[in-house]
C-alpha positions as semicolon CSV with decimal commas, in nm:
position;residue;x (nm);y (nm);z (nm)
1;M;9,297;8,645;14,118
2;R;9,238;9,004;14,146
3;H;8,977;8,962;14,411
4;V;9,217;8,742;14,615
5;Y;9,504;8,973;14,580
6;T;9,302;9,268;14,719
7;R;9,257;9,070;15,046
8;K;9,610;8,898;15,038
9;S;9,943;8,991;14,944
10;M;10,135;8,837;14,662
11;A;10,408;8,725;14,923
12;E;10,156;8,517;15,082
13;Y;10,010;8,341;14,775
14;D;10,253;8,248;14,486
15;P;10,104;8,362;14,153
16;R;10,225;8,062;13,986
17;L;10,001;7,827;14,223
18;L;9,715;8,079;14,245
19;A;9,654;8,109;13,873
20;P;9,593;7,741;13,806
21;T;9,399;7,707;14,131
22;C;9,192;8,000;14,046
23;L;9,124;7,810;13,698
24;Y;9,040;7,511;13,887
25;L;8,805;7,663;14,128
26;A;8,646;7,870;13,843
27;S;8,596;7,557;13,649
28;K;8,431;7,392;13,928
29;A;8,194;7,695;14,005
30;E;8,077;7,678;13,633
31;E;8,028;7,305;13,649
32;S;8,266;7,221;13,395
33;T;8,549;7,066;13,613
34;V;8,911;7,074;13,498
35;Q;9,082;6,769;13,684
36;A;9,357;6,895;13,919
37;R;9,594;6,631;13,788
38;L;9,569;6,782;13,444
39;L;9,653;7,132;13,589
40;V;9,945;6,964;13,764
41;F;10,092;6,815;13,438
42;Y;10,065;7,142;13,256
43;I;10,233;7,314;13,558
44;K;10,497;7,092;13,535
45;K;10,539;7,110;13,159
46;L;10,547;7,500;13,200
47;Y;10,792;7,522;13,506
48;A;11,101;7,347;13,447
49;D;11,246;7,475;13,785
50;E;11,197;7,212;14,063
51;K;11,091;7,509;14,306
52;Y;10,762;7,532;14,122
53;R;10,681;7,177;14,097
54;Y;10,326;7,173;14,266
55;E;10,138;6,845;14,331
56;I;9,760;6,784;14,343
57;K;9,775;6,834;14,721
58;D;9,913;7,169;14,682
59;I;9,614;7,308;14,452
60;L;9,373;7,153;14,686
61;Q;9,518;7,346;14,976
62;M;9,541;7,652;14,785
63;E;9,163;7,616;14,684
64;M;9,073;7,629;15,052
65;K;9,278;7,926;15,110
66;I;9,124;8,108;14,814
67;L;8,788;8,019;14,933
68;E;8,860;8,144;15,262
69;A;9,017;8,473;15,134
70;L;8,710;8,520;14,920
71;N;8,473;8,444;15,218
72;Y;8,326;8,152;15,012
73;Y;8,173;8,403;14,772
74;L;8,238;8,302;14,425
75;V;8,000;8,528;14,248
76;V;8,203;8,774;14,025
77;Y;8,019;8,989;13,793
78;H;8,185;9,017;13,448
79;P;8,290;9,381;13,360
80;F;8,163;9,346;13,012
81;R;7,821;9,217;13,103
82;S;7,642;9,556;13,031
83;L;7,825;9,596;12,694
84;S;7,658;9,307;12,523
85;P;7,330;9,469;12,482
86;Q;7,487;9,791;12,366
87;V;7,694;9,606;12,093
88;S;7,372;9,402;11,979
89;D;7,196;9,734;11,960
90;K;7,487;9,899;11,748
91;I;7,480;9,584;11,532
92;M;7,107;9,639;11,460
93;V;7,140;9,998;11,411
94;D;7,430;9,966;11,160
95;H;7,238;9,666;10,969
96;F;6,924;9,924;10,966
97;L;7,152;10,185;10,863
98;H;7,294;9,984;10,587
99;R;6,965;9,878;10,457
100;F;6,831;10,218;10,475
101;L;7,130;10,354;10,262
102;Q;7,089;10,064;10,005
103;D;6,705;10,146;9,969
104;A;6,751;10,529;9,937
105;G;7,028;10,463;9,658
106;L;6,792;10,239;9,477
107;N;6,513;10,490;9,509
108;D;6,738;10,787;9,393
109;L;6,844;10,568;9,098
110;N;6,488;10,501;9,012
111;M;6,452;10,899;8,982
112;T;6,727;10,985;8,777
113;Q;6,713;11,082;8,409
114;L;6,895;10,746;8,324
115;T;6,582;10,541;8,372
116;W;6,344;10,786;8,181
């Protein structure tokens, strides 16, 4: 949605229609399609106001508008992609440090006078 709104105004595209349409488009891009009629069902369930009762044709039309606004470029890089290796590295360091401290504690325990 953010990429669309950087190119188009909120007055042009209703967020109540844009959000489910972006979800629909993203699901198609990830090859795990959510049916448009299912989205329409939940939109009708969420918005009791008749003003926001969108149909399947509205989602499909908005899909084309979104694609045009994005110049048909659907690749979006996740902002946390670079965080994943750092988190896994931290987990490994924490695990190593924990094991090291355990081993050091056992080693120190063996050197005390209690064991003599």
